N, C-alpha and C positions, 0 to 999 in steps of 0.2 A: 063259227067261230070270228071276232071282228077282225080289220085289220090291226087296230091296235092290240088286241089281244093276241095276235100270231107275231107280232114285233116284242112286245113285251116277253113273249115265252121264247123266241129266239136270242132275247140278249139276257135273261135265264140262265139260259142253255150254255151261249158262250162263255158268260161268267163262269160256271161250273166249271167248265173244262178247261178254261185257265187255273180255277185254283187245283182241279185234279193233276194240269200235267206241269204244272208250276216247282221248280227243283231251287231250292235258296241255296249263293251260290257259298260252298265254306272259304270260307276268312283263314290266309293265313300271314302271320304275323315273321316279316321280316327280322334277320339279325344284321345289328350294326356294323357293318364294314365301311370303313375308310372309301369314298372313289372319286376318281379324276376325272374330270370332264375335257377328253382330248377334240380337237378341231372336227367337226360333223362338215357333211357337204351341205350346198345350199342350195339344191333341188325343191320346187316348189311345194311338193309333197313333205318337206321336212321341217318341226318346228323347231327354233334353236333350243339347245337344253338348257342354258341358261335362265330361259324363260318358265320353266317346269319345274315346280315345287315337287319334294320328295321323289327327284330323278336319280340325281349323281350329284352330291355334298361331300367336304370333306369330311363334317360331322355323321356320315353314313345313315341316315335318316331317307329312308325307304319307305313307301305308300306301301299298304298292304296289299296284298295277293287277294283275287276273286278266285277260287276253283270251281269252274262248270261242268257237270256231266260227270263223267267217270274214265281213268286210263285202265285196259286189260293188257297184260302181259301178251305179247303175241312173237316174242322172239330174244331167246338167252341164247347167248355165245359164246362161248369159254377158247374159240378159234383150238381145238383140236379135234380133227386138224381145221385150218380155214376151210370152208365152204364154196369152193369155184364154183356153185350152182346160184350164190345170195353174194358174193364178192368179187371185183374185178381188183386186181393188181395192174395200176393203172402204168402205162409207157408215154408219159407226156411231160410238158414242162409249161410255163406259162410267164410272164411280164416278172422282171424282177426276182424270178426266182433262179437262184445261182448252181442248180442242182437239176438233174434229169431225173425223173422218176422212173426206175426199175426195178419189174417185179423181183428181179434176184434180191433185192432190197428189203423186202418184205422177210422176215427173219422167224421162222414157228420155231414156239420153243416145245422140247418133249414133253413139260409136265402141262402143255397149256397157255397160252399168250402169246402173242406175237410182239416182234421190235421192229420197229421202222430204221434203219439203220444209214445214216449218212457216211459217206466214205470219199477219196478223192480220186480221181481217174487217173491215173500213171500216163505223164507225162504231156497233160495237156496244164495249160498255165492262165489260171485265172485273168479276165483283163481286167486292167484301173478301172473301177465306176467311180471313184470317190473326188475326182476332179470335174467331173461334169457341171458346169453350170447349174444354176436354179432357173429353170426355164417352162413356161406354160406346154399343156402334154398338147394343148389344140387353141386355137385364136380364141382370145377371150376367158378362158381359164384360168384359176389363179393363178399369179405368176410367181408365188412362193413355190408351185408343185416341181417335186426335183423328178427330171426324166433320164433314168441313166442311157448311155449308147446301148447299140445290142450287145448281147451280151455274148453273144458268136456259141461255137462249140462248147459247154456248161464242162465247169473245170472238175463235179463231184456230181454223186451219184444217191439219189436218195430211196424213200420207198413210202407210196399211198394208195391205201384201202379205198373202194366208194362201194358201195351198194350197187345193182348191175342195174342200168339204165332198160329198166323193163316194167309193167306195171306194178306187179307185188312186191318191187324192191323200192319201189319211187313213195315218196310219204307227204300225206296231205293232213298235219296234224298228228298228235303228237307225244309219246315222252321218250325223251334220249339219253339216255345215259351209261357212261364210261369208266371204268377203275384204271388211272392212269398217271405214269410220273412220266413230265418232259426232263427233255437234257437241259442241265444248268449250262446255256454257252452262248457266248455274247452273238448277236447277229444270227442266231437261230428260231423260228418261229416254230411252235407246235400245235397244231389244230385240228378241232372235232365239231365239226360243222354242218349244217344242209344247206343246199347250194342247186340252183338251176339260173340258164340264161332262154332269151327270147319269149319274158323278159326277165331282167336278172332281178332274183330275188333270193337274199341270203342271212342264215341266222349263226352267228362266230360263236366257238369259245374258243381262245387261244391263249397259248402262254410264249411269253418274249423271254428268250434264253440270257439276257443282258438280267433281268429282275423278277427269278420264277416264284418271288413273294406275293405278285399279281396278276390278277386274270382280266385278259381283256373282250369283252363283250362288244358283240358287232352285230348291227342290223345293217344289210342293204335292200332297201326295196323302191320297185318300179310299176307301175299301175299295167294294165293290160290283163290279156289272154293267153295261151299257149302260141307260141306262134308272132304274138308281138314285139318289134326290134323295139322296145325301151329297154335298154341298157346302161344308162346314165349311172355314174357313181365314180367318187377316188378313192375317198376314206369312209364312206361309209357312214355309221352315228356311233364310235367309237367309244367306248368308256374302259377305265382301269378300276379293277375294285381288289383293295390288299380282302387278301388270305387270311392272315394272322399265323402263316406258316411257310415255309418253303417247301413248295410243291417238286421239285426236284430229291427231296430229303426221302419221301415213300410214297405210295401209294396212295391214292384220294378218288372218290366220287365223284362227281361233278355229270349235271343233269342238265337238262334242258323239256320245258314241259311249252306245247305250241298249243295253246288254242286259236278258237276263231277270232277272239277280242282282246287276248293277254298273253304276253310269254314271259317265261320265268325261270330263273337261271338257279338251280342247288348248288353248295359244294358239303359232303358229306352228308345230305338230307336237310342243309340246312337253306330256306331261303335268303339269297342275297341280291339279288337284282330282279326288279318287275318292269313289264314294259305295255300299256295298253297301247289302245286304239289313239294316234296321231299323239301319241308319247313318249320319240318325240317322230315316227314315221306311223303310215297304217300298218298293220299288221299282214304280213305276206298270207297270201293266201293259195296259192299252186303248189301241186307237188313237188318235191325236190328229192336230191339223191342226196344219202348219209355217207360222208367222208370222212378217213381219219389219216391225216399226213404232219410230217415233219422236213423242214428246209432252211437252208442257206439264205435269208434274206439278202438283197442289195440296199434297201434303203436303211442306212446307218440311223436317222432320224426315229425307225418306227423300231428297230431290234438290237442297234450297235452295230461296232463294229467286228463284222464276221473272223473268229477267230480258230483258223486252221489247223491251228498247232494241236488242239483238244481232239480230230481227228482220229480212227472215229468214235462216232456217238451213235444212241438212240435215244426214242423214244418206247417206253415199254408199256404195252394195254395186256391188263389181265384178261378183262372181262367187257362185255356192252351187251346192254337191253336194252330191248325196243316196244314199249306199249302204245298202244293203237288208241285214239282220244276218242269216246261216245258222247258226243253232245246232248243237254237233258232235251227232253220232249218238244219242248217249245220252241228250243232251236232249231230242232229238226224242222217243225213247220215254218218256222221265218223262211228256211232254206230254198220251201218249196215252193213258198209264198212268192218272195223277192226274184227270184230266178236269175237272170244278169242283167237286171238295173241298174245297176253300179255307172255302167258307160253313160247312162243318160246323168245321171248325177256330180262325174265327175268335170270340175272344172277346167282341170289342167289341162283335159283332152278337147283339142278343137275337132 
């Protein structure tokens, strides 16, 4: 057989294989929910949100989602009881959190579910942070970024659960679904999110206690592979989505679908927000831990002034489900072929 016949045969076999392996994406039509574009970070890999059609607007127009591959349930959790082999009750705090996360503030309910409760610490007076001037966090940063003084000993305690920092409890793609009721108290933030550092990547679903008729969606993205010290960002890429109801009145289902090329947010199984590659960031691509927490935020701009007179308060979690994502055959083949070549193509890495 001549060289040209061999070439023709190879091409025909390749086209046949592509036809067999190709799976048409499932088109998902979003519901119309008014969206408010919040200020985004200005990192070089972030496209300004106001340049993106169908990303976030007052009319609620969102481009359709494209679901590829398949999702398969790998964990159903009703927290009866809390599985300490899978979940950590964290003991920590962080910048702008007026509370210390304490295991005792994760309250298991006798019929299932858990409450993450915020309480005051007797005898500790919260510091005044409302008088701090607006100053840049670092030289060259946005001069409007407000940096509070050291909060010192926290005047409050709260609850935070996270999947354990082990291989089987870190996730790279999947569907993450929670049935949740956040508290409606000014200054309190309730969050359901995936997170990692070095590099910092994060996928957020959050509720601001000053207005629980809206859901805050956010993504933090930094390039790199595990161990790379790219942890840039302050605001991320937040948008506020009108829910059409008050989330604090009853339990509702909130879900995030994370695929290699797209992120999708759902409320009661209705698609409300879609982000594809570079709209406005690349899609996070590294394994992350799943967190749920509630905490009093020091930023009045974000969460409103904290109303400590409402304490004790809690975020109620009824259940949580996790699905693994199985990409379509051509995507799996592409992963093998591409390897780690993204570094050679990333113009922001010198």
